[in-house]
C-alpha positions, 0 to 999 in steps of 0.5 A, a space after each residue: 524487514 528492510 524497506 527503502 524509498 525509491 524516487 519521489 512520492 507516488 501520491 500524497 494520498 496514496 500507498 504502495 505495497 510491493 509484492 514479488 511479480 506474480 505473487 498470489 498476495 497481490 490482489 488480497 493486499 490491494 483490496 485490504 489497503 483499499 478497504 482500510 482507506 475507504 474506512 479512513 483507517 489509513 489516515 489514522 495511521 499517519 
């Protein structure tokens, strides 16, 4: 897929995942990212 950065960083420690407005995936993706962050796995991916 094609991705692009729009504007500055949201937060040096944060992550953002875009979903279409009203997407059923929004909550599931948000919870999965939070869980990975709590487990320290997002830092390992850097």
